[in-house]
N, C-alpha and C positions, 0 to 999 in steps of 0.2 A: 542124656547129653551130659559131658563133663564140663565144667567152666574152668577156665584157667585162671590163676590168679590175677588180678587186675595189676598189680605191681609189675609183672612182665611187660604189660602194655605201656606202661609209663604214665598212667593216669593217677592222679590223686585218690586217697582212700575214699570210699565210700560204699553205702550198703545196698543191697537189693532186697526187696520186700516181696515175698511169695506166700500164698495162702492156698497151698494145693495138697492136702492131705492124702494119705494112702497110696503113696507113690514109692516105687521101688528105688532103694539107694544104690548109690555106685558103690564099686569096689575100690578099695584103697589099701596098699600096701605098706604097713609099719615100718619105719626106718629108725634104729637105735639112735641115740643122740647122748654122748658121753660128757657134754659140756654142762656147766652150772648156769642154767638160765630158766626162764619160765618157760612154760608150755601153754599152748591155747588150744583148749578142747573145741574141736570142730564138730558143729552139726550141720546137717543137710536135709533139706526137702526139695525135691526135683533138681537136684544139682547143685544147690547154692549152698556157700560155706558160711560157717558161723564160728567166730572166735572168741572165746573166753579166755583171759591170763589166768592161768593157775600154775603153782610149782611143777617144773618137768622132772617127772620119775619114771612114769611107765605109761605103757599103752592101754592100761585097763580103762573102762568107762569111769566118768566121774559120777559120784554120788550126789544125791541131791538134785539131780537134772529133772525137767517137766516130763510128763506122762507122754508116752508117744515119741519122745525124741531119743535118738540113739547117738552116743558119742563114737565116731569113726576112727579116729586117729589122733596122735599128737601132733602137734605143730610147734616148730622151733621159731623163736623170735625172728630169725633171718628169712625164713621161707617157710612154704607148705610142705609138709611131708605125710601125704595119706597114707592110712593103713586100711587093709581090706577088711570089709564087713558088709555082708548083704542082709538087710533086715527090712522088714515092711513096717511102715509107720502104723502104730495101733492106738486106739482110744482117741482122746481129744486131741487131735494133729491138726488143729487149725491156726496155730500160731505162725507168724511171718517170720522168715530166716534171715538172719542177718549174715552177711559176708563181709569180711573186713580184710581189705588187701594190705599190704604192706604199705606204709607210708612215711612220710617226712614232715615232721611238724615245725611249723615256724619257731625259729630260735635254735634249732639243731643244725645250724647252716654247715657244720663241718662233718656231719654224719652222712655218709651216703645211703642211698635208698636201701639198699641191702641190708642195713642195720638198724631198721626201726625197731623201736621197744613197746611191746604189747602191754607192758606193766601199767601204761598210762590207764589203761581200762580195767584194772584188776579191782578197784574200790567201787566201781559202778554197780548198781543193781540192774536186775533185767528191765525194769520200766524205764531206768535212765539209758540203758543201751539202746532201747526202742525209740525213745525221743532222740536219740542223738543219730540213728539211722534215719529217721524222718527228716530232721534238718539237713544232714548231709545230701539225702536224695533230691531235695528241693534246690540245691546249689551246685547239682552234679555237673551240669555243663559247663557253669562259668568257671568252677574250680578248675576243670579238667583243662580247658583252654588257657588260663593264666598259668597252670603249671607248667603247660609245655612251652610257652612263652619265655616264662621267666626263668625255669630251671629245667632243662632238658634230662633225660634219664642218663644216669651215670655211663651205661655202655655205650653212649653216642658220643661222649666226650672224648677229645684227644688224649692219647697216651694212656687210655684207660685199660688195666688188664685184669681179668675176672681172677678171683680167689677162691679159696675154700668156703670161705663166708657169704660170698655174693653169687656163686655159681650153682645152678640149680636146673632141673629140667625144664624149667619154662623160660629161663631168661638166657641161658649161654647160648652166645651165637645166634640169637633169633631177633629179627625185627618185625614186630607184627605190621599188617598192612594197614590197620587203622592209625597206628602211630606215625608211620610214613605219610599218610595223608595229610594228618592235622601239621606234619613239619612243614608241608607244602603251603598248607592253607594260612599257617600263621608263621611266617618266616620270622627267625631270630633278628631282633633289631640290633644286638651288640656283635660284631664281627669276631671271628675266632682270634685271640691275640697269638696263638702259636702257629697256626697254618692259615694266614689271611689269604682270601681269594686273589688270583692274580689281576692285576689291572687289565681291563678290556681293551682291545685294539683289533685292528682289521685281521691281525693273525690269530687273535683270540677273543672272538666275538663272544657278548654275554650270554650265558645259558638261559633257559626257557624259566627257570625259577630265579634268576638273577635280573630279568626283565624290569625295567623301571620306567614309569610313567614319564615320557619325554614331553607332554603337552605343555608344560610351563616353557620348555626350551624354544619351542617354535615362536611365539611371540616375542621372545627375545631376538630372535634371528630377524623375524619379520620387521621388526622396529628398528633394527640396527643398533640396539643397546650394548656397544662395545665393552662397558664397563660390568654389566651383569654377565655377558658372555665371558668375560676374563675370568670373574668369580667362579663361574660354572666348570670352567677348564681347569682351575685350580682345585676347587673342593669336590667335585662331583664329574670327574673326566669320564666314568663309565657310561653316564648319560648321553655321552657325545656318539656313542656306538649302538644306542638302542634304536632298532627300526620301526618304521611305523607299517601300516598295513601294505604300503606299496613297496616295502622293504629299504625306504630312504632313510639315511641317518643325517646328522646335522650338516654335514656338507652338502648333501643335496638339497636341503632347506635353503641353505644360503645361495645356492647356485640358482634354485627356483626364485628365490625373491631378489635376486641381483644384489646382494650384499657384498660387494667386494672386501670390504674391510674385515668383515665376519669370515670371509674365506681364509683371509692371510691370518687371522688369529688361530683359525682351527688347524690350518696347515702347518703353522708354525709350532703348534703343540704336538700334532700328529701328521708328519708329512706322509706317512705310509697310506693314509687313507684317500688320496688323491684319485684313485681308480677304483674306489669302491663301487659295486654294481647293485642295483636294486633289484626287485622280484623281476621285473621286466629285463634285466641286464642294462639298466640305464645308468649312466654315470653322471657325475656333476657336470661335466664338460657338455654332454648332451643336452641336458637341460638347460645349460647357459646358452647354448646354440638356438636350442628352440625358441626360447622367449627372449631372444635378441639382447642379450646382457653381453655387450661387447667387453666391457672391462673384466668381468667375470671370465670369459674366455680366455683373455689374454693372461689374467692372472693364473688359471689352472694351468694353461700352457707352459708358462714360465716356471711352474712349480712340478712339472714332470707330468702332466696329464697326458694319457695316450690318445691320439686322435684316430686311431684304428679301431677303437673298441666300439661294436655296435650292439643295438639291442636285439631283442628276440627274433625281430623282423629283418634284420641285417642292415638296419638303417644307422651310418655312421654320423658325427656331428657334421661332417661335411654335407651329406646327403640332406639332412635336415635344414642346415642353413642355406641351401639351394632351394629346397621346397619352400622355405619362407624366407624368401630373398633377401639377403644382408651381405652386400659385398664386402663390408669391412670384416665381417666373421669370417667369411671365404678366405678373404686376403691373409688373415692370421693362421687359419688352419693349414692352408697351402705352405705358407713359409714354416710350419712346423712338421711338415712332411705327410699331410693328409694325402691319401692316395684318390686319384680321380677315377681310377677303374674299378673300385671296389662298389659291386651292386648289391642291392637288397635281394630278398628271397624271390621276389618276383622278377628278378634280372634288371631292374631299373637303376640306372647309373645317376650320379649327380647332375650330368649334362641333360638327362631326360626331364629331371625337375626343374632345371633352370629354364629349358625351351618351354616347359609347359606351362610357365608363368611368365613367359614374354621378357625376359631379363637378359638384354644383349650383353651387358656389362659382364655379368658372371659367366656367360657363355663363352665370352673371349677370354677371361681368365682361366677357365677350364680348358679350352683348346689350347691356349699358351702352355699350361700345364701337361699336356700330352692327352688330353680327352680323345676318344675316337668318335668321330661324327657318325659312322654308321653302326655303333653298337646296338644290338637289338635285344629287348628284353624276352621273356619267356613267350610272349605272343607274337614275336617277330616285328616288334614296333621300335623304330629307331627314332632319335631326338626329332629329326625333320618332322615324321608322322605326328608325334607327339604336339608339337607347336601348331602343325595344322588342325589337329583334334581339338585343340584348345583355343583355336582363334589368334595365335601369336603372330601377327603379320609383320612385326619388327624381327623377331628372331627368325621368321622365314625369309624375309629378304636378306638378313644378315648369313644365314646359312646358305641360300642359293649364291651369294657372292663367294662363300668358301667352296662351292663346288658340290653341295648336296644333290642326291639323287631325288628330283621332284616326283617320280613315278615308283618309288619303292612300294613295295606290298607286304602287308602283314600276313600272319599265317592263314588267315581265311580269304586272302586275296584282295582285301581292301587296299585302296590307295589312298593317299593324302587328300586327293581331290573327292574322292568318295566320302571320307570321313568329315570334311569340312562342310559338304553338301548335306550330309545327314544332321549335322549340328546347327546348320543355318547361319555359318561363316560367310556372310555375303563378300566381305572385303577378301577373305582369304582365297575364296573360289575365283573372284576377279583378278586376284594376282596371279593365281597358278594358270589361270586360262591365258592369261597376258603373257606367261613364260612359256607357253606351249605345252602345258600339262596334257596328257593323253586322257580324253574323258571317254575314250571307247574300251578301256581295260574293265574287265568284269572281275566280280568276286569269284568265288569259289561255287557260288548258288547262282551265278550267271546275271547278277544284277549289275547295271551301269550306276553311275553318279545320277543320272538323269530319274531312273526309276526311284532312287532314295529320296530324291529332292521332292517328287511327287506325292511319294507315299506320306512325308512329313508335311506336305502342304507349303513349302518354301516357293512361293510364286516368283520372287525376283531371281532367285538362282536357278530355277526351272527354265526361266526365260534365257538366262544366259548360256544354259546347258544345250538347249534345243538345236542351236546353229553348229555346236560342236560335235555333235552325237549323230552317228550313222544309223539311218532307218533299217538297213541291212542288220547292222549289229543288234538292233532292237528285236527284229525279227528273230535272228538266230538264239536270242537269248530266252525265247519260249515264253515270254509274257511281255504285254504291251504296257505303256505308261497309262493307256485308257483302263486297263483292268484296275490298276491301283488307285487311279482317281475315282471312278465308279465305286469302288470296294469302300473307299474312305469318305465317300461324298464331298469331293472336291470338284463342286460344279463348274468354278470360275477357270480351274484348271482344265477340266475336262473340255470346256468349250475352246480354250485356246489350242489344245491339242488337236481338236477336230479342224480347226482353222488351219493348222498347220499341216493337214493331211495325214494324220496317222490312221490307220486303216480300223473302221470301226468293227470290222467283221473277224478281226485277228483273234484265233483260238488260243487258249493255254495250251501248252505242251502236255502231252499226255501225264507226265510224272508230275507236272505241276496240277493238273486236273485231279489227280487221284488223291492229291492232300484234301479234297473237299467230298464230304459223303455224298453229295448230290452231283458230282461229278461235273459240276459248272465249268464252263469253257468261255464264254463271251462276257465281254463289257457290260452288254444288256441284261444279262442274268443277275450279275452283281447290283444294277441299279433296281431293277425289279424287287430282288430279294430285300434289299434296303428300303422297299417302298418310297423310292425317290422318283416322283412322277416327273419332275423338272428334267433330271438327267436321262430319264427313259425317252422322254420326248425329243430331246436333243439327238440322242443317239439313234432313234428311229427315223427322225427327220434328215440324218445325215446317211441313212441307207442302212440301219443295221437290219439283220435279218432275225426275226423272232423265232425262227424253227431251228436253229442250229444246235441247241444243246439236247443232250440226252433226255433231260427233263425239262419240257416245254416251259418257259417263263409264264405263260398264259395259266399253267396249273398253278403256279404259284400264287398269281393273282386271285385266281377263282377260290383256293383255298382260304385266303384272308378274306374275303368277301368284299374286294376292293372294286367298286363300280368302274371308278374313272380309270383305274391301271387296265381293267379288264376292256373297256371300251377303246383306249389308244391302242392296245395290242391288236385288238380284233379289226380295227379300221386299217391297220398296217399288216395285215394279212397273217396273224397267227392262227395256226392250225387248232380249230376247235375241236376235232375228231382225234388228237394226239392221244397216244397209250403211254402208259408208265411201264418201262420194260422190267422191272423188278417187280411189279404188281399187275400182271396182264388180266384184261377183263374182256367180256365179248361186246361192250357198248362203250362209248365215249369216256375218256377218264373225266373230263370236266363235268359230266352228270353225276357221276360218283362223288366228286368233290364239292359239288354245287348243290346238292339236294336240300341243304338246310337254307339255301337262299334262293327261294323260288324266284323273285324278280330277275335275278342273275341268270337262272336257268332258263327263264323265258326269253331274255335277250339273247343268250347263245343259240336257242332254237329260232328264234326269228332271222337270224344270220346264218342259217344253215347247218347247224349242229345235227347229227344223225340221231333221229328219234327212232326210228324203225328198228334198229338193232336193240333196242331195249326189250323188246317183245319177243325176241328169237331165244327160245327155250329148249333145250335138248329132252326134257322131261314131259313138255306139253300138258295134256291133260292127266297124264298118270301122277302118281303120288310122288311127292319129292322124297329124298332121303332126309333124315333129321339132320339139323346143323347142330354143330359142336361149339360152344363158346369155351374160350380158354384165356387164362389171365397171364400177361408177360410183364416184364420188368416197366414196361412204358404205359401199361394201363389195360384195359379190355380189348381184347381182339377176337376175331372169329377165324374157326377153322372150318372149312366147308368139305372135309372129308370124313369118311365112316371112321377110319382109323388113323390116328396122328402118325403112328410109326410107318403106315403104309401111303401117306399123302404124299402125291408127286409134287417136285419143287415147281414153283410158279403155276400151281393151278389155276386156271381160268375161271375168273368170277363172272356170273351172270347177274343181270339185272334183278332179278327176282330174288337172288340171294343176299345181294347188297342192300336191298330195301328192307330185308327182314331183319336188318340189324337194330336192337333195341332202341338205339339213339335216333334211328330213322323212321321206324314202323309207324310211329304215331303221325306221320305226315304222308302216309303211304297213298291215301285216296286223294288229296289235291295234286301229289306228283305225277300219279296215273292220269288223273283227268287232264292236266296240262299237257302231258305227252300225247294223249289221243288226239290232240288238235293237230298234230304235226305228222300223223300217220293216216293212211288209207284203211284197207281192209285187214285186221290183224285178230288173232284169237288170244285171250289171256290164258296163261298157264294157271294150273290148279293153286298153285301157292299165290299169285296175285288175286284170285278168286278168294282165297282164304282170308287175305288182308281186307278185301271190299265187304265180305260178309261180315266182319269183325265190328262193325259199326253200321247201324241202320241208316244213317244220312248217306252214306256212300253207295247204298243200293243203285242209284240211278246211273252210277258211273259204269256199272256192268251193261245195262241198257245202250249206253253211249257207245261202247265197243261193239255191239251188234250191228251187223248189216240190216239194212242198206244205209249208206253213208249219204250225206247232203253232197248234192252235185257242185255246189260252191266250194265246199272243202277239197273235194277231188281235182277241180279246176286249179285251185290256188297250188295244190301241191305239184301238179304238172308244170304249172309256169314256173315254180322254183326250181323243178328239176331241169327245166329247159335253160334256165337263166344261167345257173351254176354258181356254186358257193363264192368263188373269186368276185362276181359281180353283182351280189346281192346287195353289199353295202352301197351300191351306186343306183339302187333300184329307184330312190328319190328324184333321180335326174332324169327320168325317162319322161317324155312327152305323152304323158297320160294324165287323165282328169284326176284331182286330188282325191276323190271318194275312192276310185280305184286303187291308187297308191296306199291309202290307209286300209284298205281290203287286203293286198297283198303284204301288207307290214302286220297283220294280224291285230289292228287297232280297233278292239271291240268296242271301246267307248264311243265310236263314231259308226 
């Protein structure tokens, strides 16, 4: 690999030490030299150059050189002129190689780099040259940096023209990347007297390599140090235009800190910077308006600040002055022609902002300046809606007096009354209702203001809306306030709604019911699903039917093992033999869900749950097909078919298959034993017998299933059959001896 002369890179002279014998030498082409000067014999090892000053006469190898070293070419004092020669180092070639670049010595200030004299080294021995090499290598970085800072290369200087003495194949028209890098890393402290850089201005901002740290300028402006700022303006004007990370220059800082006198000094020196924008297109006027610096706003406007320049969000100084209400700033901006119609990217106008902050004075000023009272943003919201949304009672009263539409609707169909009810603005709701606002306008989703007030739990607002809301509109909406009260556990609201006569059995519309995986439809289901016993009792006592939902609420209570909830539902007529349409089985679903809770299962059997169907099996005494278990994303499940691909949809599950589940089979004996108390003559199928044979303590259960059965048990079953399930819960009221009632209730303890 060839090594270029270091002089071409603009570095000070130094030497490279190498110790790699036996390498192939590069080729160099000799070039004749007819001038009278010295030549430097060049030695190389791995591409490094070494120069030794000798008289310039020919390109023949010098005599007296060390063993293994080869002279490659002659080198004139002004440049390297390599000559060709390919030879392999031989013998003792372990010496270090010295490369001497063209250099400028201190004291030769008038001599350019291209005219360095190598005769300075002619009197040095090899040992002295080696010592010099080591010393210069140790100070390599320091010297190179200082050299760049103090004296740049001649071909970088202005008005420099290369000539025959300074032009060579390495330096002519070439700027090495490393040199450029050092130029930016270590900028020259002395400006160029011939071509000075232009003064920075808004039209001519400082370049990246001219950026000057402006941090000392900020505290000067922040503290209002006018004397120091004046000195900076005179002596260092370029610092006034240096942006910070937000793109702010000195004028932005003065507006931000509210320093009016600083603004005057800066604008007096550079009036063109008055509308300079930062990274987010923020002008000094916008900052002054945001931070309520009235004097700064007036100062900037007097000096030509444009009030129509908006930031990246489309927010003008007037928009910000209305959003952070300051009537004095708004007045100044309006006097200087600020537009009241200019909206931000979301379509929000200054009047929206003023109405949202309940500022009547600014609203009046904007309307007087021509603002449109019905201007809507991208969501269809006008200033009146915004005031209702934010609880602005004073602005609402003002806008109503100006003829605003109280029943305007946003893109989603919401009205100001709906929005005020949602956000809990009681005074706004009271005002709107007193002005005859329509409480029966629904949103596009069909909800009324009453619905959202119940959902949010605003009791007082709900109480005001109930008289103004039509029950027919509620029924047409497909959802009752009772549903929302039960869903969100608003028991105190639920009680009021029941007393006001809302239908406890009103079901959700089909499209709303489909939003729930279990297809729930009644308020009772919501209460049971939330395990809200108090709400469940209120609804049941008010006449709620526990058997209207596709998935019976009793199944929810059984699955959770909530005995109190089960008791309340059973006492109010919940169907204990209900099935699950999506998971059909040949026996009551409550048995399948309650196998892990034997006390609950017994309670259900006592109250008429069908136990006989548990022993109906299509296989009987014949061998049952093997059961397959499969894993699903929700956990372990069972597949009761021979082939999963051929399994029919909604295959009916039998009791013997359900009890064979590994999570249930451990309790198969006690479950079967309890169920046998509620049946007469039954025959156990082969699979149930397998379960009973799996544990020796369960052997007596098989005997219990064999005939003959006790006459007392058969009589009890017959009485239950005659009484019927609906009246079994009243069996304790029969005029019978207590011991007989206990017998009929399967009370084995007595």
